[in-house]
Biopython code that builds the backbone (N, CA, C, O; Angstrom):
import numpy as np
from Bio.PDB.StructureBuilder import StructureBuilder

atoms = [
    (1, "MET", "N", (65.119, 68.393, -21.826)),
    (1, "MET", "CA", (65.107, 68.591, -20.704)),
    (1, "MET", "C", (64.596, 69.554, -20.137)),
    (1, "MET", "O", (64.816, 69.695, -18.934)),
    (2, "VAL", "N", (63.809, 70.447, -20.802)),
    (2, "VAL", "CA", (63.437, 71.378, -20.522)),
    (2, "VAL", "C", (61.470, 71.115, -20.811)),
    (2, "VAL", "O", (60.570, 71.845, -20.395)),
    (3, "VAL", "N", (61.408, 70.493, -21.215)),
    (3, "VAL", "CA", (59.903, 69.557, -21.087)),
    (3, "VAL", "C", (59.710, 68.434, -19.829)),
    (3, "VAL", "O", (58.687, 68.137, -19.211)),
    (4, "ILE", "N", (60.750, 68.054, -19.728)),
    (4, "ILE", "CA", (60.773, 67.373, -18.494)),
    (4, "ILE", "C", (60.124, 68.107, -16.962)),
    (4, "ILE", "O", (59.162, 67.857, -16.236)),
    (5, "VAL", "N", (61.400, 69.278, -16.960)),
    (5, "VAL", "CA", (60.586, 70.440, -16.210)),
    (5, "VAL", "C", (59.595, 71.046, -16.093)),
    (5, "VAL", "O", (59.268, 71.302, -14.934)),
    (6, "VAL", "N", (58.898, 71.424, -16.964)),
    (6, "VAL", "CA", (57.580, 71.914, -17.016)),
    (6, "VAL", "C", (56.470, 70.872, -16.978)),
    (6, "VAL", "O", (55.261, 71.071, -16.857)),
    (7, "ILE", "N", (57.179, 69.626, -17.114)),
    (7, "ILE", "CA", (56.077, 68.741, -17.253)),
    (7, "ILE", "C", (55.808, 68.308, -15.376)),
    (7, "ILE", "O", (54.658, 68.324, -14.939)),
    (8, "VAL", "N", (57.014, 67.948, -14.438)),
    (8, "VAL", "CA", (57.234, 67.958, -13.210)),
    (8, "VAL", "C", (56.323, 69.650, -13.019)),
    (8, "VAL", "O", (55.117, 69.519, -12.812)),
    (9, "VAL", "N", (56.542, 70.263, -13.046)),
    (9, "VAL", "CA", (56.088, 71.610, -12.598)),
    (9, "VAL", "C", (54.374, 71.392, -12.483)),
    (9, "VAL", "O", (53.729, 71.717, -11.486)),
    (10, "VAL", "N", (54.075, 71.077, -13.114)),
    (10, "VAL", "CA", (52.643, 70.952, -14.006)),
    (10, "VAL", "C", (51.342, 69.711, -12.864)),
    (10, "VAL", "O", (50.166, 69.768, -12.504)),
    (11, "VAL", "N", (52.540, 68.716, -12.699)),
    (11, "VAL", "CA", (52.170, 67.708, -11.728)),
    (11, "VAL", "C", (52.306, 68.394, -10.238)),
    (11, "VAL", "O", (51.411, 68.215, -9.412)),
    (12, "ALA", "N", (53.148, 68.969, -10.017)),
    (12, "ALA", "CA", (53.252, 69.453, -8.661)),
    (12, "ALA", "C", (52.268, 70.501, -8.455)),
    (12, "ALA", "O", (51.744, 70.341, -7.352)),
    (13, "VAL", "N", (51.849, 71.418, -9.018)),
    (13, "VAL", "CA", (50.618, 71.972, -9.018)),
    (13, "VAL", "C", (49.429, 71.321, -8.919)),
    (13, "VAL", "O", (48.642, 71.737, -8.069)),
    (14, "GLY", "N", (49.127, 70.415, -9.579)),
    (14, "GLY", "CA", (48.053, 69.410, -9.647)),
    (14, "GLY", "C", (47.628, 68.886, -8.739)),
    (14, "GLY", "O", (46.437, 68.612, -8.587)),
    (15, "GLU", "N", (48.918, 68.543, -7.625)),
    (15, "GLU", "CA", (48.930, 67.987, -6.975)),
    (15, "GLU", "C", (48.487, 68.190, -5.786)),
    (15, "GLU", "O", (47.822, 67.448, -5.063)),
    (16, "SER", "N", (49.059, 69.684, -5.540)),
    (16, "SER", "CA", (48.918, 70.466, -4.140)),
    (16, "SER", "C", (47.473, 70.717, -4.142)),
    (16, "SER", "O", (47.368, 71.856, -3.688)),
    (17, "ASP", "N", (46.269, 70.253, -4.416)),
    (17, "ASP", "CA", (45.017, 70.319, -4.109)),
    (17, "ASP", "C", (44.787, 70.177, -2.477)),
    (17, "ASP", "O", (45.330, 69.384, -1.707)),
    (18, "ASP", "N", (43.965, 71.037, -2.244)),
    (18, "ASP", "CA", (42.905, 71.422, -0.814)),
    (18, "ASP", "C", (42.652, 69.632, -0.173)),
    (18, "ASP", "O", (42.110, 69.010, -1.086)),
    (19, "PRO", "N", (42.763, 69.189, 0.420)),
    (19, "PRO", "CA", (42.109, 67.876, 0.826)),
    (19, "PRO", "C", (40.812, 67.967, 1.088)),
    (19, "PRO", "O", (40.101, 66.982, 0.890)),
    (20, "SER", "N", (39.964, 69.847, 1.862)),
    (20, "SER", "CA", (39.028, 69.603, 1.872)),
    (20, "SER", "C", (37.800, 70.039, 1.292)),
    (20, "SER", "O", (36.701, 70.092, 1.844)),
    (21, "HIS", "N", (38.268, 70.517, -0.532)),
    (21, "HIS", "CA", (37.913, 70.233, -1.491)),
    (21, "HIS", "C", (38.567, 69.742, -2.548)),
    (21, "HIS", "O", (39.079, 70.439, -3.424)),
    (22, "PRO", "N", (38.573, 68.745, -2.514)),
    (22, "PRO", "CA", (39.221, 67.638, -3.650)),
    (22, "PRO", "C", (38.352, 67.635, -5.150)),
    (22, "PRO", "O", (37.144, 67.420, -5.249)),
    (23, "PRO", "N", (39.268, 67.924, -6.246)),
    (23, "PRO", "CA", (38.744, 67.941, -7.688)),
    (23, "PRO", "C", (37.257, 67.373, -8.137)),
    (23, "PRO", "O", (36.630, 67.834, -9.092)),
    (24, "SER", "N", (36.741, 66.166, -7.187)),
    (24, "SER", "CA", (36.256, 65.123, -7.574)),
    (24, "SER", "C", (34.523, 66.244, -6.844)),
    (24, "SER", "O", (33.363, 66.244, -7.257)),
    (25, "ALA", "N", (34.958, 66.750, -6.080)),
    (25, "ALA", "CA", (33.899, 67.411, -5.369)),
    (25, "ALA", "C", (33.360, 69.001, -6.215)),
    (25, "ALA", "O", (32.318, 69.622, -6.003)),
    (26, "ASP", "N", (34.490, 69.345, -7.213)),
    (26, "ASP", "CA", (33.748, 70.360, -7.789)),
    (26, "ASP", "C", (32.719, 70.152, -8.998)),
    (26, "ASP", "O", (32.041, 71.028, -9.536)),
    (27, "VAL", "N", (32.776, 68.390, -9.384)),
    (27, "VAL", "CA", (32.448, 68.713, -10.755)),
    (27, "VAL", "C", (30.941, 67.554, -11.007)),
    (27, "VAL", "O", (31.234, 66.359, -11.049)),
    (28, "LYS", "N", (29.542, 67.890, -11.151)),
    (28, "LYS", "CA", (28.154, 66.951, -11.047)),
    (28, "LYS", "C", (27.563, 66.614, -12.580)),
    (28, "LYS", "O", (27.709, 67.292, -13.597)),
    (29, "ILE", "N", (26.992, 65.602, -12.446)),
    (29, "ILE", "CA", (26.412, 65.290, -13.477)),
    (29, "ILE", "C", (25.115, 65.700, -13.654)),
    (29, "ILE", "O", (24.234, 65.538, -12.810)),
    (30, "THR", "N", (24.946, 66.295, -14.865)),
    (30, "THR", "CA", (23.667, 67.461, -14.795)),
    (30, "THR", "C", (22.895, 66.895, -15.754)),
    (30, "THR", "O", (21.922, 67.623, -15.950)),
    (31, "SER", "N", (22.881, 65.748, -16.572)),
    (31, "SER", "CA", (22.311, 65.128, -17.640)),
    (31, "SER", "C", (23.063, 64.010, -17.811)),
    (31, "SER", "O", (24.247, 63.940, -17.481)),
    (32, "CYS", "N", (22.145, 62.719, -18.543)),
    (32, "CYS", "CA", (23.217, 61.430, -18.942)),
    (32, "CYS", "C", (21.643, 61.084, -20.305)),
    (32, "CYS", "O", (20.438, 61.083, -20.055)),
    (33, "SER", "N", (22.233, 60.877, -21.436)),
    (33, "SER", "CA", (21.371, 60.234, -22.747)),
    (33, "SER", "C", (22.252, 59.514, -23.431)),
    (33, "SER", "O", (23.431, 59.395, -23.096)),
    (34, "VAL", "N", (21.669, 58.927, -24.552)),
    (34, "VAL", "CA", (22.124, 58.819, -25.674)),
    (34, "VAL", "C", (21.162, 59.455, -26.716)),
    (34, "VAL", "O", (19.934, 59.497, -26.640)),
    (35, "ASP", "N", (21.972, 59.952, -27.720)),
    (35, "ASP", "CA", (21.479, 60.632, -28.990)),
    (35, "ASP", "C", (20.777, 59.526, -29.507)),
    (35, "ASP", "O", (21.410, 58.525, -29.844)),
    (36, "SER", "N", (19.454, 59.580, -29.621)),
    (36, "SER", "CA", (18.546, 58.649, -31.006)),
    (36, "SER", "C", (19.008, 58.318, -32.195)),
    (36, "SER", "O", (18.830, 57.240, -32.761)),
    (37, "SER", "N", (19.687, 59.365, -32.639)),
    (37, "SER", "CA", (20.271, 59.084, -34.348)),
    (37, "SER", "C", (21.690, 58.663, -34.067)),
    (37, "SER", "O", (21.773, 57.608, -34.696)),
    (38, "THR", "N", (22.726, 58.848, -33.553)),
    (38, "THR", "CA", (24.094, 58.781, -33.476)),
    (38, "THR", "C", (24.105, 57.314, -32.359)),
    (38, "THR", "O", (24.704, 56.352, -32.840)),
    (39, "ARG", "N", (23.649, 57.153, -31.301)),
    (39, "ARG", "CA", (23.240, 56.151, -30.478)),
    (39, "ARG", "C", (24.496, 56.087, -29.661)),
    (39, "ARG", "O", (24.920, 55.051, -29.149)),
    (40, "LEU", "N", (25.213, 57.585, -29.550)),
    (40, "LEU", "CA", (26.593, 57.887, -28.788)),
    (40, "LEU", "C", (26.178, 58.282, -27.415)),
    (40, "LEU", "O", (25.898, 59.476, -27.517)),
    (41, "PRO", "N", (25.960, 57.844, -25.980)),
    (41, "PRO", "CA", (25.932, 58.643, -25.133)),
    (41, "PRO", "C", (26.947, 59.877, -24.816)),
    (41, "PRO", "O", (28.107, 60.231, -25.031)),
    (42, "SER", "N", (25.702, 60.317, -24.136)),
    (42, "SER", "CA", (26.743, 61.876, -23.301)),
    (42, "SER", "C", (26.234, 62.188, -22.091)),
    (42, "SER", "O", (25.168, 61.704, -21.713)),
    (43, "ALA", "N", (26.911, 62.990, -21.395)),
    (43, "ALA", "CA", (26.720, 63.193, -19.740)),
    (43, "ALA", "C", (26.917, 65.151, -20.076)),
    (43, "ALA", "O", (27.805, 65.630, -20.782)),
    (44, "GLY", "N", (26.047, 65.793, -19.491)),
    (44, "GLY", "CA", (25.810, 66.946, -19.479)),
    (44, "GLY", "C", (26.847, 67.098, -17.985)),
    (44, "GLY", "O", (26.425, 66.437, -17.036)),
    (45, "LEU", "N", (28.052, 67.852, -17.751)),
    (45, "LEU", "CA", (28.791, 68.677, -16.045)),
    (45, "LEU", "C", (28.469, 69.795, -16.059)),
    (45, "LEU", "O", (28.071, 70.521, -16.970)),
    (46, "GLU", "N", (28.673, 69.982, -14.841)),
    (46, "GLU", "CA", (28.825, 71.085, -14.072)),
    (46, "GLU", "C", (30.235, 71.209, -13.412)),
    (46, "GLU", "O", (30.705, 70.215, -12.858)),
    (47, "ILE", "N", (30.883, 72.300, -13.442)),
    (47, "ILE", "CA", (31.848, 72.627, -12.961)),
    (47, "ILE", "C", (32.104, 73.553, -12.115)),
    (47, "ILE", "O", (32.083, 74.618, -12.732)),
    (48, "HIS", "N", (32.393, 73.760, -10.753)),
    (48, "HIS", "CA", (32.160, 74.532, -9.745)),
    (48, "HIS", "C", (33.485, 74.620, -9.206)),
    (48, "HIS", "O", (33.866, 73.585, -8.659)),
    (49, "ASN", "N", (34.688, 76.060, -9.219)),
    (49, "ASN", "CA", (35.964, 75.765, -9.179)),
    (49, "ASN", "C", (35.899, 75.997, -7.794)),
    (49, "ASN", "O", (35.183, 76.994, -7.697)),
    (50, "HIS", "N", (36.332, 75.549, -6.360)),
    (50, "HIS", "CA", (36.300, 75.695, -5.690)),
    (50, "HIS", "C", (37.437, 75.942, -4.492)),
    (50, "HIS", "O", (37.449, 75.922, -3.262)),
    (51, "SER", "N", (38.475, 76.211, -5.676)),
    (51, "SER", "CA", (40.042, 76.202, -5.064)),
    (51, "SER", "C", (40.101, 78.181, -5.212)),
    (51, "SER", "O", (39.162, 78.906, -5.543)),
    (52, "SER", "N", (41.399, 78.568, -4.869)),
    (52, "SER", "CA", (41.718, 79.790, -5.085)),
    (52, "SER", "C", (42.633, 79.753, -5.988)),
    (52, "SER", "O", (43.703, 80.244, -5.628)),
    (53, "LYS", "N", (42.580, 79.244, -7.289)),
    (53, "LYS", "CA", (42.801, 79.186, -8.371)),
    (53, "LYS", "C", (42.442, 79.362, -9.392)),
    (53, "LYS", "O", (41.823, 78.320, -9.610)),
    (54, "ALA", "N", (42.344, 80.062, -10.416)),
    (54, "ALA", "CA", (41.684, 79.240, -11.915)),
    (54, "ALA", "C", (42.358, 78.094, -12.170)),
    (54, "ALA", "O", (43.567, 78.125, -11.941)),
    (55, "SER", "N", (41.888, 77.096, -12.582)),
    (55, "SER", "CA", (42.136, 75.905, -12.695)),
    (55, "SER", "C", (41.566, 75.370, -14.181)),
    (55, "SER", "O", (40.650, 75.956, -14.758)),
    (56, "THR", "N", (42.360, 73.942, -14.833)),
    (56, "THR", "CA", (41.720, 73.943, -15.770)),
    (56, "THR", "C", (41.332, 72.271, -15.438)),
    (56, "THR", "O", (42.084, 71.515, -14.822)),
    (57, "TYR", "N", (39.999, 71.895, -15.991)),
    (57, "TYR", "CA", (39.501, 70.459, -15.317)),
    (57, "TYR", "C", (39.856, 69.513, -16.349)),
    (57, "TYR", "O", (39.584, 69.925, -17.477)),
    (58, "GLY", "N", (40.461, 68.198, -16.290)),
    (58, "GLY", "CA", (39.881, 67.292, -17.293)),
    (58, "GLY", "C", (38.926, 66.184, -16.713)),
    (58, "GLY", "O", (39.058, 65.854, -15.535)),
    (59, "ILE", "N", (38.338, 65.827, -17.200)),
    (59, "ILE", "CA", (36.841, 64.901, -16.198)),
    (59, "ILE", "C", (36.931, 63.414, -17.460)),
    (59, "ILE", "O", (36.782, 63.463, -18.681)),
    (60, "SER", "N", (37.220, 62.226, -16.592)),
    (60, "SER", "CA", (36.279, 60.914, -17.144)),
    (60, "SER", "C", (35.100, 60.550, -16.877)),
    (60, "SER", "O", (34.654, 60.710, -15.741)),
    (61, "VAL", "N", (34.387, 60.006, -17.841)),
    (61, "VAL", "CA", (33.148, 59.709, -17.167)),
    (61, "VAL", "C", (33.075, 58.734, -17.864)),
    (61, "VAL", "O", (33.611, 58.668, -18.970)),
    (62, "GLU", "N", (32.223, 57.573, -17.199)),
    (62, "GLU", "CA", (32.058, 55.730, -17.931)),
    (62, "GLU", "C", (30.852, 55.488, -17.803)),
    (62, "GLU", "O", (30.251, 55.409, -16.731)),
    (63, "PHE", "N", (30.187, 55.285, -19.412)),
    (63, "PHE", "CA", (28.531, 54.644, -19.012)),
    (63, "PHE", "C", (28.159, 53.504, -19.369)),
    (63, "PHE", "O", (28.434, 52.763, -20.312)),
    (64, "VAL", "N", (27.275, 53.439, -18.203)),
    (64, "VAL", "CA", (27.142, 51.799, -17.647)),
    (64, "VAL", "C", (25.543, 51.527, -17.783)),
    (64, "VAL", "O", (24.700, 52.279, -17.294)),
    (65, "ASP", "N", (25.207, 50.202, -18.603)),
    (65, "ASP", "CA", (24.243, 50.027, -18.836)),
    (65, "ASP", "C", (23.203, 49.702, -17.744)),
    (65, "ASP", "O", (23.475, 50.096, -16.609)),
    (66, "PRO", "N", (22.054, 49.038, -17.936)),
    (66, "PRO", "CA", (21.161, 48.470, -16.434)),
    (66, "PRO", "C", (21.737, 47.416, -15.954)),
    (66, "PRO", "O", (21.280, 46.976, -14.899)),
    (67, "LYS", "N", (22.785, 46.785, -16.530)),
    (67, "LYS", "CA", (23.201, 45.503, -15.421)),
    (67, "LYS", "C", (24.745, 46.108, -14.652)),
    (67, "LYS", "O", (25.131, 45.574, -13.612)),
    (68, "GLY", "N", (25.309, 46.926, -15.109)),
    (68, "GLY", "CA", (26.487, 47.584, -14.321)),
    (68, "GLY", "C", (27.517, 47.650, -15.202)),
    (68, "GLY", "O", (28.576, 48.261, -15.063)),
    (69, "THR", "N", (26.991, 46.701, -16.513)),
    (69, "THR", "CA", (28.357, 46.737, -16.979)),
    (69, "THR", "C", (29.255, 48.073, -17.899)),
    (69, "THR", "O", (28.349, 48.786, -18.330)),
    (70, "ARG", "N", (30.396, 48.575, -18.281)),
    (70, "ARG", "CA", (30.813, 49.740, -18.703)),
    (70, "ARG", "C", (30.781, 49.554, -20.072)),
    (70, "ARG", "O", (31.449, 48.617, -20.511)),
    (71, "VAL", "N", (30.020, 50.382, -21.005)),
    (71, "VAL", "CA", (29.568, 49.952, -22.303)),
    (71, "VAL", "C", (30.040, 51.443, -23.002)),
    (71, "VAL", "O", (29.520, 51.870, -24.033)),
    (72, "SER", "N", (30.960, 52.048, -22.364)),
    (72, "SER", "CA", (31.340, 53.407, -23.584)),
    (72, "SER", "C", (31.978, 54.066, -22.451)),
    (72, "SER", "O", (31.464, 53.846, -21.354)),
    (73, "GLU", "N", (33.341, 55.090, -22.514)),
    (73, "GLU", "CA", (33.908, 56.116, -21.657)),
    (73, "GLU", "C", (34.164, 57.291, -22.552)),
    (73, "GLU", "O", (34.394, 57.211, -23.759)),
    (74, "GLY", "N", (34.104, 58.353, -21.864)),
    (74, "GLY", "CA", (34.401, 59.523, -22.434)),
    (74, "GLY", "C", (35.072, 60.302, -21.559)),
    (74, "GLY", "O", (35.507, 59.801, -20.522)),
    (75, "ALA", "N", (35.284, 61.847, -21.892)),
    (75, "ALA", "CA", (36.087, 62.656, -21.729)),
    (75, "ALA", "C", (35.543, 64.268, -21.970)),
    (75, "ALA", "O", (35.093, 64.674, -23.042)),
    (76, "GLY", "N", (35.696, 65.115, -20.685)),
    (76, "GLY", "CA", (35.118, 66.408, -20.933)),
    (76, "GLY", "C", (36.911, 67.051, -20.509)),
    (76, "GLY", "O", (37.800, 66.492, -19.868)),
    (77, "LEU", "N", (36.888, 68.297, -21.129)),
    (77, "LEU", "CA", (37.818, 69.360, -20.623)),
    (77, "LEU", "C", (37.180, 70.875, -20.635)),
    (77, "LEU", "O", (36.387, 71.316, -21.467)),
    (78, "SER", "N", (37.761, 71.594, -19.433)),
    (78, "SER", "CA", (37.303, 73.252, -19.864)),
    (78, "SER", "C", (38.572, 73.524, -19.129)),
    (78, "SER", "O", (39.244, 72.858, -18.340)),
    (79, "LEU", "N", (38.680, 74.678, -19.625)),
    (79, "LEU", "CA", (39.850, 75.818, -19.487)),
    (79, "LEU", "C", (39.805, 76.739, -19.175)),
    (79, "LEU", "O", (39.118, 77.567, -19.773)),
    (80, "THR", "N", (40.566, 77.062, -18.009)),
    (80, "THR", "CA", (40.626, 78.253, -16.820)),
    (80, "THR", "C", (39.062, 78.840, -16.607)),
    (80, "THR", "O", (38.290, 79.660, -17.103)),
    (81, "VAL", "N", (39.140, 77.793, -15.465)),
    (81, "VAL", "CA", (37.705, 78.346, -14.428)),
    (81, "VAL", "C", (38.210, 78.746, -13.317)),
    (81, "VAL", "O", (38.795, 78.191, -12.387)),
    (82, "ALA", "N", (37.848, 79.943, -13.593)),
    (82, "ALA", "CA", (38.421, 80.813, -12.501)),
    (82, "ALA", "C", (38.301, 80.573, -11.052)),
    (82, "ALA", "O", (37.809, 79.471, -11.296)),
    (83, "PRO", "N", (38.306, 80.608, -9.696)),
    (83, "PRO", "CA", (37.656, 80.584, -8.467)),
    (83, "PRO", "C", (36.880, 81.375, -8.619)),
    (83, "PRO", "O", (36.821, 82.472, -9.175)),
    (84, "GLY", "N", (35.629, 80.138, -7.542)),
    (84, "GLY", "CA", (34.238, 80.778, -8.194)),
    (84, "GLY", "C", (32.861, 80.441, -9.044)),
    (84, "GLY", "O", (31.630, 80.434, -9.029)),
    (85, "GLN", "N", (34.121, 80.154, -9.833)),
    (85, "GLN", "CA", (33.370, 80.202, -11.509)),
    (85, "GLN", "C", (32.464, 78.725, -11.474)),
    (85, "GLN", "O", (32.855, 77.611, -11.123)),
    (86, "THR", "N", (31.445, 79.045, -11.849)),
    (86, "THR", "CA", (30.622, 77.482, -12.769)),
    (86, "THR", "C", (30.236, 77.354, -13.930)),
    (86, "THR", "O", (29.352, 78.119, -14.314)),
    (87, "VAL", "N", (30.800, 76.306, -14.890)),
    (87, "VAL", "CA", (31.259, 76.320, -15.998)),
    (87, "VAL", "C", (30.480, 74.962, -16.438)),
    (87, "VAL", "O", (30.743, 73.994, -15.724)),
    (88, "ARG", "N", (29.623, 74.752, -17.428)),
    (88, "ARG", "CA", (28.753, 73.695, -17.765)),
    (88, "ARG", "C", (29.934, 73.439, -19.109)),
    (88, "ARG", "O", (30.618, 74.231, -19.756)),
    (89, "THR", "N", (29.763, 71.804, -19.149)),
    (89, "THR", "CA", (30.504, 71.317, -20.295)),
    (89, "THR", "C", (30.047, 69.992, -20.905)),
    (89, "THR", "O", (28.855, 69.756, -20.707)),
    (90, "SER", "N", (30.616, 69.219, -21.492)),
    (90, "SER", "CA", (30.057, 67.686, -21.744)),
    (90, "SER", "C", (31.260, 67.050, -21.792)),
    (90, "SER", "O", (32.412, 67.455, -21.946)),
    (91, "ALA", "N", (30.606, 65.610, -21.575)),
    (91, "ALA", "CA", (31.684, 64.146, -22.246)),
    (91, "ALA", "C", (30.663, 63.491, -22.718)),
    (91, "ALA", "O", (29.559, 63.308, -22.205)),
    (92, "GLY", "N", (31.211, 63.037, -24.034)),
    (92, "GLY", "CA", (31.198, 62.390, -25.059)),
    (92, "GLY", "C", (31.780, 60.787, -25.339)),
    (92, "GLY", "O", (32.933, 60.463, -25.626)),
    (93, "GLY", "N", (30.802, 60.069, -25.189)),
    (93, "GLY", "CA", (30.922, 58.735, -25.163)),
    (93, "GLY", "C", (31.519, 58.043, -26.502)),
    (93, "GLY", "O", (30.738, 58.471, -27.353)),
    (94, "MET", "N", (32.061, 57.566, -26.896)),
    (94, "MET", "CA", (32.875, 56.802, -28.196)),
    (94, "MET", "C", (32.097, 55.852, -29.037)),
    (94, "MET", "O", (31.753, 55.919, -30.217)),
    (95, "ASP", "N", (31.904, 54.910, -28.079)),
    (95, "ASP", "CA", (31.025, 53.865, -28.525)),
    (95, "ASP", "C", (29.494, 53.818, -28.158)),
    (95, "ASP", "O", (28.848, 54.247, -27.202)),
    (96, "GLN", "N", (29.135, 53.046, -29.434)),
    (96, "GLN", "CA", (27.446, 53.220, -29.857)),
    (96, "GLN", "C", (26.653, 52.109, -28.989)),
    (96, "GLN", "O", (26.659, 50.878, -28.982)),
    (97, "VAL", "N", (26.151, 52.843, -28.454)),
    (97, "VAL", "CA", (25.122, 52.152, -27.527)),
    (97, "VAL", "C", (23.623, 51.935, -27.679)),
    (97, "VAL", "O", (23.004, 52.955, -27.983)),
    (98, "THR", "N", (22.853, 50.733, -27.520)),
    (98, "THR", "CA", (21.696, 50.579, -27.584)),
    (98, "THR", "C", (20.330, 50.470, -26.830)),
    (98, "THR", "O", (19.164, 50.272, -27.173)),
    (99, "GLN", "N", (21.108, 50.727, -25.436)),
    (99, "GLN", "CA", (20.101, 50.725, -24.019)),
    (99, "GLN", "C", (20.590, 51.921, -23.675)),
    (99, "GLN", "O", (21.583, 52.523, -24.085)),
    (100, "LYS", "N", (19.511, 52.292, -22.607)),
    (100, "LYS", "CA", (19.759, 53.288, -21.681)),
    (100, "LYS", "C", (21.106, 52.882, -20.674)),
    (100, "LYS", "O", (21.469, 51.758, -20.328)),
    (101, "VAL", "N", (21.644, 54.087, -20.373)),
    (101, "VAL", "CA", (22.706, 54.060, -19.574)),
    (101, "VAL", "C", (22.798, 55.155, -18.291)),
    (101, "VAL", "O", (22.310, 56.285, -18.256)),
    (102, "THR", "N", (23.506, 54.525, -17.347)),
    (102, "THR", "CA", (23.942, 55.699, -16.308)),
    (102, "THR", "C", (25.423, 56.473, -16.354)),
    (102, "THR", "O", (26.478, 55.855, -16.493)),
    (103, "CYS", "N", (25.373, 57.273, -16.278)),
    (103, "CYS", "CA", (26.230, 58.221, -16.289)),
    (103, "CYS", "C", (27.413, 58.270, -15.141)),
    (103, "CYS", "O", (26.800, 58.382, -14.079)),
    (104, "ARG", "N", (28.678, 58.240, -14.895)),
    (104, "ARG", "CA", (29.710, 58.145, -13.743)),
    (104, "ARG", "C", (30.856, 59.131, -13.702)),
    (104, "ARG", "O", (31.412, 59.219, -14.797)),
    (105, "VAL", "N", (31.091, 59.480, -13.271)),
    (105, "VAL", "CA", (32.268, 60.606, -13.336)),
    (105, "VAL", "C", (33.274, 59.586, -12.685)),
    (105, "VAL", "O", (32.897, 58.974, -11.686)),
    (106, "THR", "N", (34.322, 59.403, -13.109)),
    (106, "THR", "CA", (35.295, 57.706, -13.118)),
    (106, "THR", "C", (36.318, 59.057, -12.264)),
    (106, "THR", "O", (36.357, 58.915, -11.042)),
    (107, "ASP", "N", (37.099, 60.288, -12.830)),
    (107, "ASP", "CA", (38.422, 60.734, -12.551)),
    (107, "ASP", "C", (38.128, 62.677, -12.938)),
    (107, "ASP", "O", (37.560, 63.135, -13.929)),
    (108, "VAL", "N", (38.625, 63.304, -11.995)),
    (108, "VAL", "CA", (38.487, 64.890, -12.018)),
    (108, "VAL", "C", (40.416, 64.938, -11.742)),
    (108, "VAL", "O", (41.023, 64.526, -10.754)),
    (109, "ASN", "N", (40.992, 65.594, -13.011)),
    (109, "ASN", "CA", (42.147, 66.441, -12.579)),
    (109, "ASN", "C", (41.509, 67.739, -12.687)),
    (109, "ASN", "O", (40.671, 68.196, -13.464)),
    (110, "ARG", "N", (42.513, 68.482, -11.102)),
    (110, "ARG", "CA", (42.362, 69.815, -11.279)),
    (110, "ARG", "C", (43.632, 70.422, -11.276)),
    (110, "ARG", "O", (44.542, 70.236, -10.468)),
    (111, "MET", "N", (43.591, 71.637, -12.878)),
    (111, "MET", "CA", (45.589, 72.082, -12.715)),
    (111, "MET", "C", (45.336, 73.318, -12.340)),
    (111, "MET", "O", (44.338, 73.813, -12.864)),
    (112, "ALA", "N", (46.013, 74.074, -11.487)),
    (112, "ALA", "CA", (46.021, 75.435, -11.540)),
    (112, "ALA", "C", (47.041, 75.874, -12.270)),
    (112, "ALA", "O", (48.205, 75.477, -12.323)),
    (113, "GLY", "N", (46.323, 77.001, -13.001)),
    (113, "GLY", "CA", (47.013, 77.833, -14.149)),
    (113, "GLY", "C", (47.709, 78.769, -13.726)),
    (113, "GLY", "O", (48.306, 79.501, -14.515)),
]
sb = StructureBuilder()
sb.init_structure("model")
sb.init_model(0)
sb.init_chain("A")
sb.init_seg("    ")
for serial, (resi, resn, name, xyz) in enumerate(atoms, 1):
    if name == "N":
        sb.init_residue(resn, " ", resi, " ")
    sb.init_atom(name, np.array(xyz, "f"), 0.0, 1.0, " ", f" {name:<3s}", serial, name[0])
structure = sb.get_structure()
């Protein structure tokens, strides 16, 4: 029962985001590449917390080939980003690719802590 209450509280806090600054507006891609030795794609991410509370960010990224087909996906996590703070992190794909990719943020979750 305690676990259910904790989960409900976290979800409620995460959903109370200010619509003028949605979580997706806090994240931008700063780099997108495929490692030549591992063939794994990665995206450099910059997070700027526009909210008024320290927040944890979970970011989903997809890696798309030149034809527009998703060839991999990955995720990034950044804990305790202070209000107004900018941090850098990355999201790595889990699938090897042999061609150039484009990186796209597909989802951003911002949870006030």
